[in-house]
TIPA-704752 format. One record per residue (C-alpha): x, y, z; residue in one letter. Coordinates in Angstrom, 1 decimal, m for minus. Example, Ala and Ser with C-alpha at 12.3 -4.5 7.8 and 13.67 -1.06 7.14 Angstrom:
<nodes>
12.3  m4.5  7.8  A
13.7  m1.1  7.1  S
</nodes>
This chain:
<nodes>
16.3  m4.4  8.1  M
15.1  m1.9  10.2  S
12.9  m1.2  12.5  A
11.1  1.1  10.7  L
10.9  m1.3  7.3  L
9.7  m4.0  9.5  A
6.8  m2.4  11.2  R
5.4  m1.2  8.0  T
6.1  m4.6  6.3  A
3.4  m5.8  9.0  I
1.4  m3.7  7.0  A
1.2  m5.6  3.0  P
1.2  m9.0  5.6  V
m2.0  m7.9  7.1  L
m3.5  m6.9  3.9  W
m2.6  m10.6  2.7  G
m5.4  m12.1  4.9  T
m8.2  m10.3  2.4  T
m8.0  m12.6  0.4  F
m9.1  m15.5  2.4  L
m11.9  m13.4  4.4  V
m13.5  m12.0  0.8  T
m13.8  m15.5  m0.9  S
m14.3  m17.5  2.8  E
m17.0  m15.3  4.5  L
m17.7  m12.0  2.2  L
m20.9  m11.6  0.4  P
m21.1  m10.5  m3.5  V
m21.2  m7.1  m2.3  S
m17.5  m5.5  m3.3  P
m18.6  m1.7  m2.6  L
m20.7  m1.5  0.6  W
m17.6  m4.6  2.0  N
m15.1  m1.9  0.7  A
m17.5  1.0  2.4  L
m17.6  m1.2  5.7  F
m14.5  m2.0  5.9  R
m13.2  1.9  5.6  A
m16.4  3.5  7.6  L
m15.5  2.2  11.5  P
m11.7  2.1  10.9  A
m11.3  6.2  9.7  G
m14.0  6.6  12.9  L
m12.4  4.5  16.0  V
m8.7  6.1  14.3  L
m10.7  9.7  14.4  L
m11.8  9.1  18.3  A
m8.4  8.4  19.2  L
m6.3  11.3  18.0  R
m9.4  13.8  17.3  P
m8.5  16.6  14.4  G
m8.8  17.8  11.6  R
m7.3  19.4  8.0  P
m7.5  23.0  7.1  R
m7.1  24.6  3.7  G
m6.4  22.7  0.4  D
m6.1  19.1  2.9  W
m10.0  19.0  2.8  W
m9.4  18.2  m0.5  W
m6.3  16.6  m0.8  R
m7.7  14.0  2.1  A
m10.5  13.4  0.0  L
m8.6  12.2  m3.0  V
m6.1  9.9  m1.0  L
m9.2  8.9  0.6  G
m10.6  8.1  m3.0  A
m7.6  6.5  m4.0  L
m6.2  5.3  m1.4  H
m9.8  3.6  0.0  I
m12.4  4.1  m2.0  G
m11.4  2.7  m5.4  V
m8.9  1.0  m4.5  F
m10.7  m1.0  m1.7  F
m13.4  m1.5  m4.2  T
m11.5  m2.8  m7.5  L
m9.6  m5.2  m5.0  L
m12.7  m7.1  m3.6  F
m13.4  m6.9  m7.5  I
m10.7  m9.1  m8.4  A
m10.8  m11.6  m5.7  A
m14.2  m12.1  m6.7  Q
m14.0  m12.8  m9.8  R
m10.0  m14.2  m10.1  L
m8.3  m17.0  m8.3  P
m6.8  m14.7  m5.1  G
m3.2  m15.3  m6.4  G
m4.1  m13.8  m9.5  V
m5.5  m11.3  m8.2  A
m2.8  m10.8  m6.1  G
m0.3  m11.4  m9.3  T
m1.9  m8.0  m10.6  L
m1.6  m5.7  m7.3  N
1.7  m6.5  m7.4  S
2.6  m4.6  m10.6  V
2.9  m1.6  m8.2  Q
5.7  m2.0  m7.3  T
6.8  m1.0  m11.0  V
4.1  1.5  m11.1  L
5.5  3.4  m8.2  V
9.2  3.5  m8.8  I
7.8  5.2  m12.1  G
6.2  7.6  m11.4  L
7.8  8.4  m7.5  A
10.5  9.1  m10.5  A
8.6  11.3  m12.3  L
6.8  13.5  m9.8  V
9.0  12.5  m7.0  L
12.5  13.1  m8.9  A
13.2  9.6  m7.3  E
16.1  8.3  m9.1  P
15.8  5.0  m10.1  V
18.4  2.4  m9.6  R
18.7  m0.7  m11.3  A
19.2  m2.3  m8.4  A
16.2  m1.5  m7.3  Q
14.0  m2.0  m10.5  L
15.8  m5.4  m10.7  L
14.3  m6.6  m7.1  A
10.8  m5.4  m8.4  A
10.5  m6.8  m11.5  V
11.9  m10.6  m9.5  I
9.9  m9.6  m7.3  G
7.0  m9.9  m9.2  I
7.5  m13.3  m11.3  G
8.3  m14.9  m7.8  G
4.2  m13.4  m7.1  V
3.5  m15.2  m10.6  A
5.5  m18.1  m9.4  L
3.7  m18.3  m6.3  L
m0.2  m17.6  m7.3  V
m0.2  m18.9  m11.5  L
m1.3  m21.9  m12.0  N
m2.0  m23.2  m15.2  G
m6.0  m24.3  m13.9  E
m6.7  m20.3  m13.7  A
m9.2  m18.6  m15.0  A
m8.7  m15.4  m16.2  L
m12.0  m13.1  m16.1  D
m11.9  m9.4  m18.0  T
m13.5  m7.8  m15.3  V
m11.3  m9.3  m13.1  G
m8.3  m8.8  m14.9  V
m9.1  m4.6  m16.1  L
m10.1  m4.3  m12.2  A
m7.0  m5.4  m10.6  G
m5.1  m3.4  m13.0  L
m6.6  m0.8  m11.9  A
m6.8  m1.0  m8.8  G
m2.6  m0.8  m9.2  A
m2.6  2.4  m10.7  V
m5.2  3.9  m8.0  S
m3.5  2.7  m5.1  V
0.3  3.9  m7.0  S
m1.6  7.3  m7.8  A
m1.8  7.5  m4.4  G
1.2  6.6  m2.5  I
3.4  9.0  m4.6  V
0.8  11.4  m4.0  L
1.4  10.9  0.1  S
4.7  11.5  m0.4  R
4.6  14.0  m2.6  R
2.1  16.0  0.4  W
3.1  14.8  3.7  G
1.6  15.6  6.4  L
m0.8  18.9  6.8  P
0.5  21.3  9.6  P
m0.6  20.8  13.1  G
m2.4  17.2  12.2  V
m0.8  14.1  13.6  S
m0.4  11.5  11.2  G
m3.2  8.9  12.7  L
m5.2  11.6  11.7  T
m4.7  11.9  8.4  L
m5.3  8.4  8.6  T
m8.6  9.0  9.8  A
m9.5  11.2  7.2  W
m8.3  8.7  4.6  Q
m10.5  6.1  5.4  L
m13.9  8.1  6.1  L
m12.9  10.5  2.6  G
m12.6  6.8  1.3  G
m16.4  6.4  3.0  A
m17.4  9.2  1.7  L
m16.7  9.4  m2.4  V
m17.8  5.2  m1.8  L
m21.8  5.9  0.2  L
m23.8  7.4  m2.9  P
m21.9  4.2  m5.7  V
m22.8  1.8  m2.9  A
m25.8  2.7  m2.7  V
m26.8  4.2  m6.5  L
m25.5  0.2  m8.4  V
m25.6  m2.3  m5.8  E
m28.9  m0.8  m3.3  G
m29.3  m1.2  0.2  A
m26.6  m3.0  2.4  P
m26.7  m6.5  1.9  P
m26.9  m8.8  4.8  A
m24.7  m9.8  7.0  L
m24.1  m13.9  9.2  D
m22.0  m13.4  12.1  G
m18.6  m15.3  10.1  G
m19.5  m12.0  7.8  A
m19.9  m9.8  10.6  L
m16.7  m11.2  12.0  G
m14.5  m10.8  8.1  G
m15.7  m7.5  8.1  L
m14.1  m7.0  11.7  L
m10.9  m8.0  11.8  W
m11.0  m6.3  7.8  L
m11.5  m2.6  9.4  S
m10.0  m2.9  12.8  L
m7.1  m5.2  12.3  V
m6.7  m4.9  8.4  A
m6.9  m1.3  8.2  T
m7.0  0.9  11.0  A
m3.9  m0.1  11.9  L
m2.6  m1.3  8.6  A
m2.5  1.3  8.0  H
m1.5  3.2  10.1  T
1.7  1.2  9.3  L
2.5  1.9  6.3  Y
1.5  5.4  6.0  F
4.2  6.1  8.7  A
6.4  4.6  7.0  G
5.2  5.8  3.6  L
6.5  9.5  5.1  R
9.7  8.4  5.4  R
10.2  4.9  4.2  I
11.4  5.9  m0.4  P
8.2  5.4  m2.6  A
10.5  2.7  m4.3  G
10.9  0.9  m0.7  A
8.2  0.6  0.7  V
6.4  m0.4  m2.7  A
8.8  m3.6  m2.8  L
7.9  m4.6  0.4  I
3.9  m5.1  m0.6  S
5.0  m7.9  m2.6  L
4.2  m9.9  0.5  L
1.0  m9.4  m0.1  T
0.3  m12.1  m2.5  P
2.7  m14.0  m0.4  L
1.2  m14.1  3.2  T
m2.4  m15.2  0.4  A
m0.1  m17.6  m0.6  T
0.8  m19.3  2.6  L
m3.1  m18.8  4.0  L
m4.2  m21.7  1.0  G
m1.1  m23.8  1.7  W
m2.4  m23.1  5.6  A
m6.0  m22.5  6.4  V
m7.1  m24.0  2.5  L
m5.0  m27.5  2.4  D
m3.7  m26.3  m1.0  Q
m0.9  m27.7  m1.9  R
2.7  m25.3  m2.1  L
4.4  m26.7  m5.0  T
8.6  m26.5  m5.9  G
7.7  m23.4  m7.7  W
6.2  m22.2  m5.7  Q
8.6  m21.7  m3.1  L
11.1  m20.8  m5.4  L
8.6  m17.8  m6.3  G
8.2  m16.9  m2.3  G
12.4  m17.1  m2.2  A
12.3  m14.7  m5.4  L
10.0  m12.6  m3.2  V
11.6  m12.3  m0.2  L
14.5  m12.0  m1.6  G
13.2  m8.7  m3.1  S
11.5  m7.3  0.0  V
14.9  m7.3  1.6  V
16.9  m5.3  m1.5  A
14.2  m2.3  m0.1  A
16.4  m2.1  2.6  R
19.6  m1.5  0.6  R
20.1  2.8  0.2  G
19.1  5.1  2.2  P
15.8  5.6  4.3  L
14.6  7.8  5.4  A
16.9  10.4  4.6  W
17.0  10.1  0.5  H
14.4  12.8  0.1  R
12.5  14.5  2.9  P
8.5  14.4  2.8  C
7.0  17.6  1.1  H
4.5  20.2  3.6  G
1.5  21.4  2.7  A
3.3  24.3  0.5  S
4.4  20.9  m1.6  G
7.4  22.3  m1.5  K
10.7  20.5  0.3  A
11.8  21.9  3.6  P
14.5  24.7  3.1  G
16.9  22.6  6.1  R
18.4  19.6  4.6  P
18.1  16.6  7.5  R
21.4  15.1  9.0  T
22.8  11.8  8.6  G
23.0  9.7  5.4  G
23.7  10.4  2.2  T
23.7  14.4  2.9  W
26.4  14.2  5.8  V
28.3  12.3  2.7  F
28.0  15.0  0.3  R
28.9  17.9  2.3  Q
32.2  16.1  3.9  R
33.2  16.0  0.4  R
32.5  19.3  m0.4  R
34.6  20.8  2.7  S
37.6  18.1  2.0  R
37.4  19.7  m1.8  R
37.5  22.7  m0.3  G
40.3  22.2  2.2  A
42.5  21.4  m1.1  V
41.6  23.3  m2.6  E
43.0  26.2  0.1  A
46.2  25.2  0.1  R
</nodes>
């Protein structure tokens, strides 16, 4: 597994801590929890790498922030508080298939049978990991989990489509996405949940962890990988989130792992390893601010192979 993919995989591992922190430490206030998670992270990243988008990138940053942060964080907290963590993680893992389909439609990324099979096997592994006969299915929680998967899938594909704005670093764009998500959340939180909830020491510690580590650090690593790795591969490594959540439940909450759960973990890891197969950085260049692919293709990988094949074909014809 390449160093880039390994660094990107750190993000879903950190996100896997969300379910434990939410269920054990945070108040039942999904909108304010999402806002408290996004706003400090965005401010910290912007302080580290100041800058601002220009032109169309103001509304693009707001759209990406709403999809990746505002909408998704809120739905994630709703699902985590109304469903067992494993069920919420399983619903979120549906994004692996959604991203592969959307990337094919929007980015023209080819759907490889092996990649699609790995996604399906990975979701099956997640189900074995976290579902059991006692899992309670709350309708609102299930709908929130599925809608969250749709929201983040659309954000992943649009991030690949738009790439980076000219003159703005990836860290700065991540900061503005977090701030854009917080901006979307603020009026909704006030209207729906009223005043912010009181936070005790445990809740403050949990929100600091989620904001600085599981958001600022995790999203920086994630978006850096997303701009260079095919969207389908990024979606597959997201299966590490429910795997991490299950292992934390075993380690911290003394939950027992069955043989089926161990098999599910093996299937998840196998599907993640399958994400490494095929070209990565040269598979499809990210679009620039114009929305068009750069004119000069990258060197290496598939492009070089095709060029060499064409050169050999031309030489044969010349003879």
